[in-house]
N, C-alpha and C positions, 0 to 999 in steps of 0.2 A: 445367323450366327448371333452371338450375345456378342458387344462392343468390347473392343482390347484392352486389357487392365493394363496398369504396371501392380504383378505382386510380388510380394517380399515374404519368403518362406525362412521362417525361425528353425533350426533342426541342429542343435548346439550339442552334442553328441561325437557326430561325424564316423561314425563304428556303426555295423550291427544292421540287422533290420530296417528302424525309422533310417538311419541316412540314405538303405537301398531302396526303400518305399520311398523317399521324398525324393529322391533324385526320379523316380519314373515317375513319379505326380508333376516333377517340373519338365522334364520332357514331355509327355502328354499335354500341356499349358503352351509351354512353347510353340509346340506342331501348330494348336490353333489361331498359333498368333498373339496371344499375351503376352508383354515383357516381364522376365520372372528374374529375380536375382536370391542367391540361395545365400542364407548368411550359416555356416556350418562349425563344428567344430576346428580346432587348429591339428587335432589326431586325425585330417581327412582322408580317408584310407582310398578316396576315390581320387584323390589330389590330381593323378597322372592320367585318369579316363577322358576319353575324347565325350566333350559333352555339347548340348547346343544351344545353354543359357546361362547366363552371368555365375559367378559363385567368386563368394568372400571364405574364406577358410579364417575365421576372426575372432571364432569365438570363445572366450576364455572362461566361460564358466561364471558362477554368484552376481552380484548385483555390477562388477564390471562389463560381467558380457551384455547384460544386459544396455548398458551405459552404450554398446559398440553398438547394441541392436538402431538404441537412437538415435546414433552418427550414421547408422546407416537410413534412416528413415528420413532423416531430413536432406542427405545425398541423392536418393533415390525417387523421393517421394511418391511412396504409391497407394493405388488408392485401397489395397488391402494387404493387412498383414495375417498370416495364416501360420499359427504356433504348431509345430508337431513334435513340438518336444519343450520342456520345462523343468529347470533341477532347481529352480525357487518360486514357488508360487508366486511372494509379497513382492519381489521383486519385477515378476511378470507382471501381477494386476497394476502396478507402479506405470509401467509400462503401458498397459492395455485402458486405464486412465487418461493417460497423457494422449495417447492415439484420438479415443473419443472428444478430449476438447477439439483436435484439428477437424474434427469428421472423419477420419481414416476408418475405414471399416476394419472389423477385427474375428475372427475366427481360430479357433481352437479344435486341434483333433487328439484326443488322449487318447492315448496307442494304448495305458493299461489306466482304469480308473482313477487310482490314487498309485501311489509310489509303494515299492517293495519295501522302503528302509524307511524311519519314522513314519508310518503311514497315519495313525491316530494323531499324534502330533502336527501334521500337515493338513490336513484337513478340512480345517478350517480355512485357510489360505487359498486353496484346492476349491472350496466351496466357494468362496468369492469370485475366485479366478472363473471358473463357471458361469457365477450368474452377471458377471461385468460382462464378456465377451459380444459379442451380436449373435453368434453362431455356434454350437458347437457340434463338429464332427462325428457319429458313431460308426466306423466299421462295422458293426455284429450287433445283433439284436440283444445281446448281453451289458452290453456297452451305454444302450439305449436304454435298457429296464431300469441299469443301474443307474444311470443320471434322473432318472425321474422319481425311484424306490428313493434312492439313498443319498440322492443331493438334492434333490426336491426340485427339479429343472422343468420347466414346462414345456409341453413337450412340443412346439410353434417353435423354441429356441433350439432343437435338436433335429440332425438332417441325416437321415444316415443316406450311408453312402456308401456301400462295402467294395471291397475285392482290397488283393492285397497282391498286386503286381511289386516282382523285384525285379528291378535294375540290373544289377548280377547277370542274370539268367535270361536276360534278351539276347537275341542269336548274334546280334554282332560284334556285343561285349568281348574282352579276351577271357580267351582258358590256356590255362599250361601245365602241363602237367609236373605233381609236385615230385622234387626228389627225391624225396623217401619210399616213395612208391614205385616198384618197378611195372610195367605193362601189365595189363590183368590178361591172364589166359585163357583159352576157349572155355576149360574147363573149371576155371576158379567160379566160386560164388561167396562173394564179399558180403562180409558183414559188418555196416559202417555204425559206430557210438561217437555222434560229437556236438562238442558245446564247451561250455567253459566248465571250470571243477568247480563240482557242488556236491557236498553228502546227498541232498534231495535228490540229485540224478540217478541213486543206485547204481551207480558203477563198479562200485566193492562187491554188492551180493551180484549181479551180471559175473563180473570178475571171476567172482568162488563157484558159480555154477561151471564156467567152464572147462573145470578137467572133471567134473562128475559126468561126461558125456562122450563116446568115442563120437569124433564128430567123422563124417565121410570123409573121404579126399579131395580135393580141392577147396575147403572152408578154408576161408581167412579172416580174422578179425582185424579191425582197424579202427581202432582208437585214437580220435584225432580233437585238437582243439587247445586254445590257450589255457594254460592253466586245469587244463582236463586232468592233472590225476590229484589234483590242490587235495580232497578228500578222500583217495580212494586208498585203501586198504594193499600199502604196501607186499607183505606175503603172500595173499590173493592174486596180486599179478606177477609175484616170481612164479609160482605152482599154473597159473592161467598159461603163461609161456615157456614151460616144460610139456604141457599137452597137448597145447593146439598151434598150429601159426595164426602168429598177434604180431599188429603190429601198432608201435605207440606212436603218434607225434605229439609230442605236449608241446606246443607253442600257437602263436600268431598266426592263424593263415590267412595269407594276405587275399581280397576277394578272387584276383585270376585263378588262382587254386580251388577256389573253393567248386568251382562248375565242373571240373576234373573227378576232384574226389566223390563227388554226389551222383556225376555222370557214370565213372562205374562202379560202383554201388547198386547188390542187387537187392538191399535190404537193410533200411536204417533202421536200430533198434532205439528206445526209450524206454525204459524199466524204470519210469520216475517212481518216488517212494512218497512222495508229498505233492501235493497239488500245485500245478502251475498250470499257467495258459501259456503255452510253447510259439514264440514266431515259428520254429525250427518246421513245425506243419504246415507251411507256407513256403518255407526255401525247398522244402523236400518235396511237394508239388509244381513247385515252379519248374523241381527240375526229374518230375514224372518218377520222383524216388516213394516208392512203396513204403508204408511205415510201421511195425510193430510194434504198441505204447501199450504201455498200462492207463487201465484205467482214472488214474491219476493226472492226465494229461488230458488239458483242454485247448479244442480249438476254435477258430470262427468259423469252418465251413470244411471242418472233415462229413466224409462221409463214407460208412464204413462199407470194406472190401473192394472201394473207388482208392481214396488218400492210404491206405492202409488198413489194416488190423489191429481188433483191443481186446487186451485178455481183462476179463475180472478180474483173474485168480494170477498174482506177478510172480509169486511162489516160481525157486529156478527152475522145479519140476517140469510147468506149464511153463516156463516159456522157451527152458530147452526144448523139449518135444513141439510148442508151435514153430520152431526156426528150422526143425527137421522137417515138418511137416511142408511148410513150406516152401523148401529144398524141393523134396519129391514130387511134391503136387506144384509144378511148373508152372500149372497155368492157371493159378489163382494171382502168381503176381503178373502175371502175362496178360490178364484181365483186365487189371486195376490198371499197369503199366497203359493199357490202350485205353481204356475209361479215362484216363488223364489225358493221352495224348487228345482225346478224341471230343474234351472238353474247350473251351475259350482260349484261342493265340492267345500267348502274352502279350504281341502287340495291340491284342483289341479291346486285353483286359487294359491298356494304360489309356487306348484312347478314350475307352468308356468312363477311368473313374476321372482324367481330365473336362471330358463334357461335365461330365455330373458337378464337377469342383467349381467348373465354369458358371455353368446356371447359377450356381450357391451364389457365385461372387456376383453376381449382375441383379437376384435378386436380392442382396441388402438396401440399404436405403441408399438412393441417389446421390452420387457423392463431388456430382457437377459446383461449380465453383466456391469448395470445401477453403477455406482459407486455413493456411499450415503454417505455425509460429516456427521461426527457424533461428528463435534468438537475436539475431543482428537484423532480419531481416524477413517479412511476409514474402511467403509463395502461392497462388492461387493456381491448384488444381483444375489439369482442362482433363476431361478423360476422350 
Protein backbone atom coordinates (compact mmCIF):
# COMPACT_ATOMS: atom_id res chain seq x y z
CA UNK A 1 0.00 0.00 0.00
CA UNK A 2 1.28 3.52 -0.82
CA UNK A 3 2.58 5.48 2.14
CA UNK A 4 0.05 7.52 4.09
CA UNK A 5 -0.14 11.16 3.10
CA UNK A 6 -1.92 14.27 4.26
CA UNK A 7 -4.35 15.22 1.49
CA UNK A 8 -6.08 18.61 1.34
CA UNK A 9 -9.11 18.45 -0.96
CA UNK A 10 -10.61 21.75 -2.15
CA UNK A 11 -14.25 21.77 -3.34
CA UNK A 12 -15.61 25.22 -2.65
CA UNK A 13 -19.19 24.93 -3.92
CA UNK A 14 -20.50 22.72 -1.13
CA UNK A 15 -23.46 21.57 -3.21
CA UNK A 16 -24.50 19.18 -5.93
CA UNK A 17 -22.55 16.53 -7.79
CA UNK A 18 -19.10 18.01 -7.13
CA UNK A 19 -19.41 17.91 -3.36
CA UNK A 20 -21.04 14.45 -3.45
CA UNK A 21 -18.19 13.08 -5.59
CA UNK A 22 -15.54 14.72 -3.41
CA UNK A 23 -17.10 13.36 -0.21
CA UNK A 24 -17.02 9.87 -1.71
CA UNK A 25 -13.35 10.28 -2.68
CA UNK A 26 -12.44 11.68 0.75
CA UNK A 27 -14.22 8.76 2.43
CA UNK A 28 -12.34 6.22 0.34
CA UNK A 29 -8.97 7.88 0.93
CA UNK A 30 -9.62 7.98 4.68
CA UNK A 31 -10.49 4.29 4.67
CA UNK A 32 -7.12 3.61 3.01
CA UNK A 33 -5.39 5.33 5.92
CA UNK A 34 -4.68 8.77 4.46
CA UNK A 35 -5.16 11.87 6.60
CA UNK A 36 -7.77 13.87 4.68
CA UNK A 37 -9.09 17.37 5.16
CA UNK A 38 -11.78 18.81 2.90
CA UNK A 39 -12.22 22.55 2.40
CA UNK A 40 -15.75 23.11 1.16
CA UNK A 41 -18.23 25.95 0.73
CA UNK A 42 -20.09 27.75 3.48
CA UNK A 43 -23.33 26.34 2.05
CA UNK A 44 -22.27 22.79 2.83
CA UNK A 45 -25.35 20.71 2.10
CA UNK A 46 -23.80 17.70 3.84
CA UNK A 47 -22.84 19.61 6.98
CA UNK A 48 -24.93 17.41 9.29
CA UNK A 49 -23.98 14.08 7.73
CA UNK A 50 -21.70 11.63 9.45
CA UNK A 51 -18.29 11.50 7.75
CA UNK A 52 -14.98 9.80 8.49
CA UNK A 53 -12.63 12.67 7.67
CA UNK A 54 -11.93 16.25 8.71
CA UNK A 55 -13.84 19.05 7.02
CA UNK A 56 -13.76 22.85 6.99
CA UNK A 57 -16.87 24.53 5.53
CA UNK A 58 -15.11 27.86 5.11
CA UNK A 59 -14.71 28.65 1.39
CA UNK A 60 -16.24 32.06 0.67
CA UNK A 61 -15.47 32.35 -3.04
CA UNK A 62 -13.15 34.67 -4.96
CA UNK A 63 -9.63 35.60 -3.86
CA UNK A 64 -10.65 35.56 -0.17
CA UNK A 65 -11.63 31.92 -0.48
CA UNK A 66 -8.25 30.98 -1.92
CA UNK A 67 -6.47 32.92 0.80
CA UNK A 68 -8.38 30.79 3.26
CA UNK A 69 -7.12 27.67 1.47
CA UNK A 70 -3.58 29.01 1.96
CA UNK A 71 -4.31 29.31 5.69
CA UNK A 72 -5.52 25.71 5.70
CA UNK A 73 -2.23 24.69 4.04
CA UNK A 74 -0.21 26.38 6.79
CA UNK A 75 -2.31 24.71 9.47
CA UNK A 76 -2.70 21.22 7.97
CA UNK A 77 0.72 20.98 6.21
CA UNK A 78 -0.50 18.65 3.43
CA UNK A 79 1.71 16.61 1.16
CA UNK A 80 -0.77 17.07 -1.70
CA UNK A 81 -3.41 19.72 -2.44
CA UNK A 82 -6.10 18.40 -4.78
CA UNK A 83 -8.42 20.95 -6.41
CA UNK A 84 -11.87 19.60 -7.28
CA UNK A 85 -13.44 22.99 -8.00
CA UNK A 86 -12.11 26.31 -9.26
CA UNK A 87 -14.18 29.51 -9.42
CA UNK A 88 -11.27 31.84 -10.20
CA UNK A 89 -8.41 30.36 -12.24
CA UNK A 90 -6.03 33.25 -11.52
CA UNK A 91 -6.48 32.95 -7.75
CA UNK A 92 -6.08 29.17 -7.97
CA UNK A 93 -2.99 29.61 -10.14
CA UNK A 94 -1.41 31.93 -7.56
CA UNK A 95 -2.05 29.30 -4.88
CA UNK A 96 -0.54 26.51 -7.01
CA UNK A 97 2.59 28.54 -7.76
CA UNK A 98 3.02 29.15 -4.02
CA UNK A 99 2.50 25.44 -3.29
CA UNK A 100 5.12 24.44 -5.85
CA UNK A 101 7.68 26.71 -4.16
CA UNK A 102 6.92 24.88 -0.92
CA UNK A 103 7.37 21.47 -2.55
CA UNK A 104 3.71 20.48 -2.08
CA UNK A 105 2.20 18.28 -4.79
CA UNK A 106 -0.73 19.71 -6.74
CA UNK A 107 -3.54 17.90 -8.58
CA UNK A 108 -6.60 19.28 -10.37
CA UNK A 109 -9.74 17.41 -11.44
CA UNK A 110 -11.75 19.48 -13.97
CA UNK A 111 -15.31 18.16 -13.85
CA UNK A 112 -15.98 20.43 -16.80
CA UNK A 113 -13.07 21.23 -19.08
CA UNK A 114 -14.00 24.92 -19.06
CA UNK A 115 -16.78 26.77 -17.19
CA UNK A 116 -20.17 27.44 -18.79
CA UNK A 117 -19.99 31.16 -18.02
CA UNK A 118 -17.31 33.49 -19.38
CA UNK A 119 -15.74 30.46 -21.05
CA UNK A 120 -13.51 32.16 -23.62
CA UNK A 121 -12.59 35.03 -21.32
CA UNK A 122 -11.38 32.61 -18.64
CA UNK A 123 -9.69 30.12 -20.99
CA UNK A 124 -6.16 31.66 -20.74
CA UNK A 125 -6.30 31.47 -16.94
CA UNK A 126 -7.47 27.85 -16.95
CA UNK A 127 -4.88 26.93 -19.58
CA UNK A 128 -2.14 28.33 -17.33
CA UNK A 129 -3.58 26.45 -14.34
CA UNK A 130 -3.70 23.13 -16.23
CA UNK A 131 -0.08 23.56 -17.32
CA UNK A 132 1.13 24.46 -13.81
CA UNK A 133 -0.34 21.74 -11.59
CA UNK A 134 1.63 18.51 -11.30
CA UNK A 135 -1.16 16.26 -12.60
CA UNK A 136 -4.64 16.67 -14.08
CA UNK A 137 -7.22 13.94 -13.49
CA UNK A 138 -9.51 13.10 -16.42
CA UNK A 139 -12.73 11.43 -15.32
CA UNK A 140 -13.58 10.31 -18.86
CA UNK A 141 -12.06 10.02 -22.32
CA UNK A 142 -13.67 13.21 -23.62
CA UNK A 143 -12.04 15.32 -20.92
CA UNK A 144 -8.70 13.62 -21.61
CA UNK A 145 -9.10 14.38 -25.33
CA UNK A 146 -9.96 18.03 -24.60
CA UNK A 147 -6.96 18.44 -22.32
CA UNK A 148 -4.63 17.29 -25.09
CA UNK A 149 -6.32 18.73 -28.18
CA UNK A 150 -7.82 21.99 -26.88
CA UNK A 151 -5.47 22.92 -24.05
CA UNK A 152 -2.30 21.25 -25.43
CA UNK A 153 -1.56 19.45 -22.17
CA UNK A 154 1.14 16.76 -22.53
CA UNK A 155 -0.38 13.27 -22.11
CA UNK A 156 2.13 12.39 -19.38
CA UNK A 157 0.55 15.10 -17.20
CA UNK A 158 -2.92 13.51 -17.54
CA UNK A 159 -4.13 10.67 -15.31
CA UNK A 160 -7.30 8.81 -16.37
CA UNK A 161 -9.33 7.89 -13.29
CA UNK A 162 -12.90 7.12 -14.40
CA UNK A 163 -15.79 6.69 -12.02
CA UNK A 164 -18.45 8.87 -10.44
CA UNK A 165 -19.43 7.31 -7.10
CA UNK A 166 -22.09 9.38 -5.41
CA UNK A 167 -21.84 9.87 -1.66
CA UNK A 168 -25.57 10.44 -1.09
CA UNK A 169 -26.36 7.09 -2.74
CA UNK A 170 -24.18 5.12 -0.29
CA UNK A 171 -26.54 2.73 1.51
CA UNK A 172 -25.73 3.87 5.06
CA UNK A 173 -26.50 7.55 4.40
CA UNK A 174 -29.80 9.25 5.36
CA UNK A 175 -32.98 8.67 3.38
CA UNK A 176 -36.11 10.66 4.18
CA UNK A 177 -39.45 10.84 2.31
CA UNK A 178 -40.39 14.15 0.72
CA UNK A 179 -43.36 15.73 2.54
CA UNK A 180 -44.96 16.79 -0.76
CA UNK A 181 -45.07 13.24 -2.13
CA UNK A 182 -47.49 10.62 -0.88
CA UNK A 183 -46.36 7.04 -0.55
CA UNK A 184 -46.22 5.36 -3.93
CA UNK A 185 -49.08 2.99 -4.82
CA UNK A 186 -48.42 -0.44 -6.30
CA UNK A 187 -50.06 0.48 -9.62
CA UNK A 188 -48.37 3.89 -9.88
CA UNK A 189 -45.94 4.63 -12.72
CA UNK A 190 -43.87 7.63 -11.65
CA UNK A 191 -41.99 9.76 -14.20
CA UNK A 192 -39.45 12.22 -12.77
CA UNK A 193 -38.09 15.48 -14.20
CA UNK A 194 -35.40 16.77 -11.85
CA UNK A 195 -32.95 19.66 -11.77
CA UNK A 196 -32.43 23.41 -11.73
CA UNK A 197 -34.57 25.63 -13.91
CA UNK A 198 -33.19 26.32 -17.37
CA UNK A 199 -34.73 26.81 -20.79
CA UNK A 200 -32.20 24.42 -22.33
CA UNK A 201 -33.70 21.46 -20.45
CA UNK A 202 -36.91 21.36 -22.48
CA UNK A 203 -39.36 21.42 -19.57
CA UNK A 204 -41.84 23.75 -21.33
CA UNK A 205 -42.03 21.45 -24.37
CA UNK A 206 -42.41 18.45 -22.08
CA UNK A 207 -45.27 20.07 -20.15
CA UNK A 208 -46.94 21.13 -23.40
CA UNK A 209 -46.82 17.52 -24.60
CA UNK A 210 -48.59 16.08 -21.57
CA UNK A 211 -52.17 17.25 -22.44
CA UNK A 212 -51.82 15.72 -25.92
CA UNK A 213 -51.86 12.18 -24.51
CA UNK A 214 -54.55 10.15 -22.79
CA UNK A 215 -52.28 8.77 -20.09
CA UNK A 216 -53.08 5.32 -18.64
CA UNK A 217 -54.34 5.10 -15.08
CA UNK A 218 -51.57 5.24 -12.50
CA UNK A 219 -49.30 7.68 -14.35
CA UNK A 220 -47.78 10.30 -12.07
CA UNK A 221 -45.45 13.02 -13.32
CA UNK A 222 -43.15 14.65 -10.76
CA UNK A 223 -41.26 17.88 -11.56
CA UNK A 224 -38.81 18.75 -8.79
CA UNK A 225 -35.76 20.88 -8.06
CA UNK A 226 -34.60 24.31 -6.99
CA UNK A 227 -35.99 26.90 -9.42
CA UNK A 228 -37.17 24.11 -11.72
CA UNK A 229 -39.96 26.32 -13.11
CA UNK A 230 -37.70 29.32 -13.68
CA UNK A 231 -37.95 29.16 -17.49
CA UNK A 232 -41.11 27.06 -17.76
CA UNK A 233 -44.22 28.12 -19.68
CA UNK A 234 -46.85 28.71 -17.00
CA UNK A 235 -49.73 28.23 -19.43
CA UNK A 236 -48.34 24.82 -20.39
CA UNK A 237 -47.98 24.01 -16.69
CA UNK A 238 -51.64 24.86 -15.96
CA UNK A 239 -52.89 22.86 -18.94
CA UNK A 240 -50.77 19.85 -18.00
CA UNK A 241 -52.08 19.91 -14.43
CA UNK A 242 -55.66 19.71 -15.77
CA UNK A 243 -55.08 16.59 -17.84
CA UNK A 244 -52.79 14.33 -15.80
CA UNK A 245 -51.55 13.75 -12.28
CA UNK A 246 -48.74 16.27 -11.89
CA UNK A 247 -46.77 17.14 -8.75
CA UNK A 248 -44.44 20.15 -8.81
CA UNK A 249 -41.87 20.68 -6.05
CA UNK A 250 -40.20 23.98 -6.94
CA UNK A 251 -37.62 24.27 -4.17
CA UNK A 252 -34.18 23.15 -3.08
CA UNK A 253 -34.27 19.47 -2.16
CA UNK A 254 -31.79 18.50 0.53
CA UNK A 255 -29.63 15.42 -0.18
CA UNK A 256 -31.38 13.23 2.40
CA UNK A 257 -34.60 13.56 0.36
CA UNK A 258 -33.03 12.89 -3.04
CA UNK A 259 -32.65 9.15 -2.49
CA UNK A 260 -36.36 8.67 -1.82
CA UNK A 261 -37.27 10.83 -4.80
CA UNK A 262 -35.13 8.81 -7.20
CA UNK A 263 -35.77 5.37 -5.73
CA UNK A 264 -39.56 5.84 -5.93
CA UNK A 265 -39.44 6.86 -9.61
CA UNK A 266 -39.79 4.38 -12.48
CA UNK A 267 -38.25 6.59 -15.13
CA UNK A 268 -36.43 9.93 -15.32
CA UNK A 269 -36.89 12.11 -18.40
CA UNK A 270 -34.27 14.53 -19.73
CA UNK A 271 -35.77 16.13 -22.88
CA UNK A 272 -32.96 18.70 -23.20
CA UNK A 273 -33.01 20.93 -26.27
CA UNK A 274 -29.41 22.18 -26.00
CA UNK A 275 -26.29 20.07 -25.72
CA UNK A 276 -25.30 19.47 -22.12
CA UNK A 277 -23.00 17.11 -20.24
CA UNK A 278 -25.11 16.35 -17.20
CA UNK A 279 -24.06 14.73 -13.91
CA UNK A 280 -27.73 13.79 -13.43
CA UNK A 281 -27.03 10.70 -15.54
CA UNK A 282 -24.49 9.57 -12.94
CA UNK A 283 -26.90 10.40 -10.11
CA UNK A 284 -29.70 8.37 -11.71
CA UNK A 285 -27.34 5.45 -12.32
CA UNK A 286 -26.28 5.53 -8.66
CA UNK A 287 -29.94 4.98 -7.69
CA UNK A 288 -30.51 2.43 -10.50
CA UNK A 289 -33.08 4.69 -12.18
CA UNK A 290 -33.34 4.36 -15.99
CA UNK A 291 -33.26 7.63 -17.95
CA UNK A 292 -35.06 8.62 -21.14
CA UNK A 293 -32.89 11.33 -22.63
CA UNK A 294 -32.74 13.38 -25.78
CA UNK A 295 -29.64 13.04 -27.92
CA UNK A 296 -28.55 16.46 -26.62
CA UNK A 297 -27.67 14.98 -23.22
CA UNK A 298 -24.11 13.69 -22.87
CA UNK A 299 -22.77 11.41 -20.18
CA UNK A 300 -19.35 10.02 -19.36
CA UNK A 301 -20.43 6.41 -18.89
CA UNK A 302 -23.93 6.12 -20.37
CA UNK A 303 -24.62 2.68 -21.88
CA UNK A 304 -27.68 2.47 -24.11
CA UNK A 305 -30.23 -0.02 -22.80
CA UNK A 306 -28.51 -0.18 -19.40
CA UNK A 307 -28.51 3.32 -18.00
CA UNK A 308 -31.49 4.26 -20.13
CA UNK A 309 -32.62 5.09 -23.62
CA UNK A 310 -31.90 7.87 -26.12
CA UNK A 311 -34.34 9.70 -28.39
CA UNK A 312 -32.80 10.77 -31.67
CA UNK A 313 -35.94 12.82 -32.30
CA UNK A 314 -37.03 14.56 -29.08
CA UNK A 315 -40.30 15.82 -30.63
CA UNK A 316 -43.24 15.67 -28.24
CA UNK A 317 -45.02 12.87 -30.11
CA UNK A 318 -41.90 10.69 -30.05
CA UNK A 319 -41.30 11.41 -26.38
CA UNK A 320 -44.88 10.54 -25.42
CA UNK A 321 -44.80 7.35 -27.46
CA UNK A 322 -41.54 6.21 -25.88
CA UNK A 323 -42.84 6.84 -22.35
CA UNK A 324 -45.99 4.86 -23.11
CA UNK A 325 -43.89 2.11 -24.70
CA UNK A 326 -41.66 1.79 -21.65
CA UNK A 327 -44.74 1.61 -19.43
CA UNK A 328 -46.34 -1.11 -21.51
CA UNK A 329 -43.13 -3.08 -21.99
CA UNK A 330 -42.03 -3.17 -18.36
CA UNK A 331 -39.37 -5.72 -19.23
CA UNK A 332 -37.14 -3.04 -20.84
CA UNK A 333 -37.03 -1.02 -17.63
CA UNK A 334 -36.60 -4.16 -15.52
CA UNK A 335 -33.70 -5.27 -17.71
CA UNK A 336 -32.02 -1.87 -17.38
CA UNK A 337 -32.41 -1.87 -13.60
CA UNK A 338 -31.09 -5.42 -13.34
CA UNK A 339 -28.08 -4.57 -15.50
CA UNK A 340 -27.24 -1.57 -13.34
CA UNK A 341 -27.76 -3.61 -10.19
CA UNK A 342 -25.35 -6.26 -11.51
CA UNK A 343 -22.65 -3.66 -12.07
CA UNK A 344 -19.99 -2.57 -9.62
CA UNK A 345 -21.38 -1.97 -6.12
CA UNK A 346 -21.11 1.62 -4.93
CA UNK A 347 -18.74 0.87 -2.01
CA UNK A 348 -16.44 -0.93 -4.46
CA UNK A 349 -16.54 2.08 -6.81
CA UNK A 350 -15.50 4.34 -3.94
CA UNK A 351 -12.63 2.01 -3.03
CA UNK A 352 -11.44 1.73 -6.64
CA UNK A 353 -11.47 5.51 -7.12
CA UNK A 354 -9.61 6.03 -3.85
CA UNK A 355 -6.95 3.45 -4.73
CA UNK A 356 -6.36 5.12 -8.08
CA UNK A 357 -5.92 8.51 -6.43
CA UNK A 358 -3.72 7.05 -3.71
CA UNK A 359 -1.40 5.68 -6.40
CA UNK A 360 -1.47 9.04 -8.17
CA UNK A 361 -0.35 10.85 -5.02
CA UNK A 362 2.40 8.28 -4.47
CA UNK A 363 3.70 8.81 -8.01
CA UNK A 364 4.15 12.55 -7.51
CA UNK A 365 7.69 13.69 -6.87
CA UNK A 366 9.00 12.81 -3.42
CA UNK A 367 8.05 15.36 -0.82
CA UNK A 368 10.26 14.10 2.00
CA UNK A 369 12.10 17.00 3.56
CA UNK A 370 10.24 19.68 1.60
CA UNK A 371 10.51 23.01 3.37
CA UNK A 372 7.20 24.78 3.92
CA UNK A 373 7.38 28.52 4.56
CA UNK A 374 4.69 29.56 7.00
CA UNK A 375 5.55 33.24 7.34
CA UNK A 376 6.62 33.32 10.97
CA UNK A 377 8.57 30.07 10.78
CA UNK A 378 9.42 27.13 8.55
CA UNK A 379 8.05 23.62 9.00
CA UNK A 380 9.77 20.55 7.56
CA UNK A 381 7.28 18.03 6.21
CA UNK A 382 7.72 14.38 7.14
CA UNK A 383 5.92 11.71 5.15
